[in-house]
C-alpha positions in Angstrom: 97.2 80.9 100.7 100.1 78.9 102.1 101.2 75.3 101.7 104.1 73.8 99.8 102.5 71.0 97.7 104.3 68.0 96.3 107.8 68.6 95.0 109.9 67.1 92.2 113.7 67.2 92.2 115.8 68.3 89.2 119.3 69.4 88.4 120.8 71.9 86.0 124.6 72.0 86.3 125.5 72.8 89.9 121.9 74.0 90.6 119.7 71.7 92.7 116.0 72.4 92.1 113.0 71.3 94.2 109.8 72.4 92.4 106.2 71.6 92.4 105.2 69.0 89.8 103.0 71.5 87.9 105.9 73.9 87.4 108.7 72.7 85.0 112.3 73.0 86.1 113.1 74.9 82.9 110.4 77.4 83.8 112.0 77.8 87.2 115.3 78.7 85.6 113.7 81.2 83.3 112.1 83.0 86.2 115.5 83.1 88.0 117.2 84.5 84.9 114.5 87.2 84.7 115.1 88.2 88.3 118.8 88.2 87.9 118.3 90.7 85.1 116.1 92.9 87.3 118.6 92.8 90.1 121.5 93.8 87.8 119.4 96.8 86.7 119.1 98.0 90.3 116.7 98.8 93.1 114.1 100.5 90.9 113.4 97.2 89.1 113.0 95.1 92.3 110.4 94.9 95.0 113.3 94.6 97.4 117.0 95.2 96.7 119.7 94.9 99.3 123.2 93.5 100.0 121.9 90.1 101.3 118.9 89.5 99.1 116.7 90.8 96.3 113.1 90.2 95.2 111.2 90.9 92.0 107.8 90.0 90.6 107.9 87.7 87.7 104.8 86.6 85.7 105.3 83.3 83.8 103.0 83.4 80.7 102.3 79.6 80.3 99.9 77.7 78.0 98.1 76.4 81.1 97.7 79.9 82.6 99.8 82.7 84.0 101.8 82.2 87.2 102.5 85.3 89.3 105.7 84.8 91.3 107.9 86.5 93.8 111.5 85.4 93.1 113.8 85.9 96.0 117.6 85.6 95.4 119.7 85.0 98.5 123.0 86.5 97.3 126.4 84.9 97.8 127.8 86.1 101.1 131.3 84.7 101.3 133.0 81.5 102.3 131.9 81.5 105.9 128.2 81.8 105.1 128.5 79.3 102.3 130.0 76.7 104.7 127.4 77.5 107.3 124.5 77.0 104.9 126.1 73.8 103.6 125.6 72.5 107.2 122.3 74.1 108.2 120.6 74.4 104.8 120.2 77.5 102.7 117.7 80.3 103.6 115.5 79.0 100.8 115.4 75.5 102.1 114.8 76.7 105.6 111.9 78.8 104.3 110.3 75.7 102.9 110.8 73.9 106.2 109.2 76.9 108.0 106.2 76.8 105.6 105.7 73.1 106.5 105.7 73.9 110.2 102.8 76.2 109.6 100.6 73.4 108.1 97.3 73.3 109.9 97.8 76.7 111.6 95.7 79.8 110.8 98.8 81.7 109.6 98.8 83.0 106.0 102.1 82.9 104.1 102.9 82.8 100.3 102.7 79.4 98.7 106.1 78.0 97.8 106.6 76.9 94.2 110.3 76.1 94.0 113.5 76.1 96.0 116.9 76.3 94.2 120.4 76.0 95.6 123.8 76.4 93.9 125.9 73.9 95.7 129.6 72.9 95.8 130.9 70.1 98.1 130.0 71.2 101.6 128.9 74.7 100.5 125.8 76.6 99.4 126.9 79.5 97.2 123.5 81.1 96.7 119.8 80.1 96.8 116.5 81.1 95.3 113.0 80.9 96.6 110.0 81.1 94.3 106.6 81.8 96.0 103.3 83.0 94.8 103.1 86.8 94.6 100.5 88.2 97.0 98.8 90.6 94.6 97.1 93.5 96.3 99.2 93.2 99.4 101.8 95.7 100.6 104.4 95.5 103.4 103.1 96.9 106.6 105.2 100.2 106.5 103.9 100.8 103.0 100.2 100.1 104.0 100.5 102.2 107.2 99.5 105.6 105.7 96.1 104.1 104.8 95.8 102.5 108.2 96.6 105.7 110.1 93.6 107.3 108.2 91.2 104.5 109.2 91.0 103.5 112.9 88.7 100.6 112.1 91.2 99.0 109.7 94.1 99.8 111.9 92.5 98.0 114.9 91.7 95.0 112.6 95.4 94.7 111.5 96.7 95.1 115.0 94.4 92.3 116.2 95.5 90.1 113.4 99.2 90.6 114.1 98.7 89.8 117.8 96.6 86.7 116.9 99.2 85.4 114.4 102.1 85.9 116.9 100.0 84.2 119.6 99.2 81.3 117.3 102.9 80.8 116.5 104.0 80.9 120.1 101.2 78.6 121.1 102.5 76.0 118.6 106.1 76.4 119.9 107.3 78.4 116.9 109.6 81.4 117.2 110.0 83.8 114.3 113.2 85.6 115.0 112.9 88.5 112.5 109.6 90.2 113.0 110.5 93.5 111.4 107.5 95.2 109.9 108.6 94.6 106.3 108.1 90.9 107.0 104.3 91.5 107.4 102.2 91.9 104.3 98.8 93.5 104.6 96.2 92.8 101.9 93.4 95.0 100.8 91.1 93.0 103.0 93.5 93.7 105.9 94.5 90.1 106.2 98.2 89.8 107.3 100.7 87.5 105.6 103.9 86.4 107.2 107.2 86.4 105.3 110.8 85.3 105.7 109.9 81.8 107.0 113.6 80.9 107.1 113.6 82.7 110.5 110.9 80.4 111.9 112.2 77.8 114.3 110.5 75.1 116.4 111.3 74.9 120.1 110.3 72.3 122.7 109.6 75.1 125.1 109.3 78.8 124.2 111.4 80.8 126.6 110.3 84.1 128.2 113.0 86.0 126.4 111.7 84.8 123.0 108.3 86.2 123.8 109.8 89.5 125.0 112.0 89.8 121.9 109.1 89.1 119.5 106.8 91.6 121.1 109.7 94.0 121.5 110.5 93.9 117.8 107.0 94.7 116.9 106.8 97.7 119.3 110.3 99.0 118.5 109.5 99.2 114.8 106.1 100.8 115.5 107.8 103.4 117.8 110.5 104.1 115.2 108.5 104.2 112.0 105.1 105.6 113.1 105.3 107.2 116.5 101.9 108.7 116.0 100.3 105.3 116.3 97.8 105.4 119.3 98.8 103.5 122.4 95.4 101.8 122.3 96.3 100.1 119.0 99.6 98.9 120.4 97.8 97.5 123.4 95.4 95.7 121.0 98.3 93.6 119.7 99.1 92.4 123.2 95.5 91.6 124.0 95.1 89.5 120.9 98.4 87.8 121.7 97.4 87.0 125.3 94.1 85.5 124.1 96.3 82.6 122.8 98.4 82.5 126.0 96.0 82.8 128.9 98.6 81.4 131.3 100.5 84.7 130.8 97.7 87.0 131.9 98.7 86.9 135.5 102.2 88.0 134.4 101.0 90.7 132.1 102.6 93.5 134.1 106.0 91.8 134.1 105.8 91.1 130.4 104.9 94.7 129.5 107.8 95.9 131.7 110.4 93.5 130.1 109.2 94.4 126.6 109.4 98.1 127.3 113.0 97.7 128.6 113.9 95.7 125.4 112.4 98.4 123.2 114.3 101.2 125.0 117.6 99.4 124.4 116.8 98.8 120.8 115.7 102.4 120.2 118.9 103.7 121.9 120.9 101.5 119.5 119.0 102.8 116.5 119.5 106.4 117.4 123.1 106.1 116.2 122.0 105.1 112.7 122.6 107.2 109.7 119.0 107.3 108.3 120.4 108.5 104.9 121.5 104.9 104.4 118.0 103.5 104.7 117.4 103.2 101.0 115.9 99.7 100.9 112.3 99.2 100.2 109.9 98.9 102.1 111.3 101.2 104.7 110.8 103.9 102.1 107.4 103.1 100.7 106.8 103.6 97.0 104.2 102.7 94.3 103.9 99.1 93.3 106.2 98.0 90.4 105.0 96.5 87.2 105.7 92.8 87.0 108.3 91.3 84.6 106.6 89.0 82.1 108.3 85.9 80.8 106.5 84.3 77.8 106.9 80.5 77.9 104.1 79.6 75.6 106.4 78.9 72.6 109.2 77.1 74.6 109.8 73.4 75.0 110.1 72.0 78.5 113.2 69.9 79.2 115.0 69.2 82.5 117.7 66.9 83.8 116.2 64.9 86.6 117.9 64.0 89.8 118.6 60.4 90.4 
């Protein structure tokens, strides 16, 4: 799992496509069309469906074998966002860069098959990220009912989350969106990290980045499953510190700063209207059936970039 492979560049109108050489540009477009249709039908036809992005599972039926994909559409968000992404790169492009930063690290993430941007001069209007679908995996909040019933599995997942975060920080990488829906948990309790566009490389990881990362994990745990034993929360920190032994002498200060961060975040969340929390996976539900796209009878053509 993980990796980006070698990419070929193609164009289709104002779409710029970077795709693995063993996935035709035309097939990328067919997968995007299938996801657009799912998103137009609404939340019940998508793995995730929200104002900023949507994801659905698309299976390409190809002569050389089926390809099981998660297609993420980063929706148009107005002129300011389009200009910003024209300068910094789209979320899809940044996700590919994040995956490349993880090369050689023991951090699982979905393999990237294609990145697509709709561009105009100086602007990115929308983007798409096609990754391998992690069959058998569920977002952490959806997996948690099983984990709460199994202390052994719960301890294993807690250790893995701490280990992955410690590995990232040890490599100078900061993931700035560690909400629990960005962690997939497989049937074998391996964890997979999502939303790699939020992964940035720093010359020196500041204390506040460590506090924020650990605080995000703890705040979501406190909010979503307050019955989680304190010992399991401590297990995350122990696994994290195993990759940052220089921090062990400052453990008390780290715990205190994280606790203060969490209290501020929980106080902010108390003003939320929970009736508005309609987006999966904060409201776990059964897995959806994939959308098949039969490509076995289609020709493959694409306009190559110069």
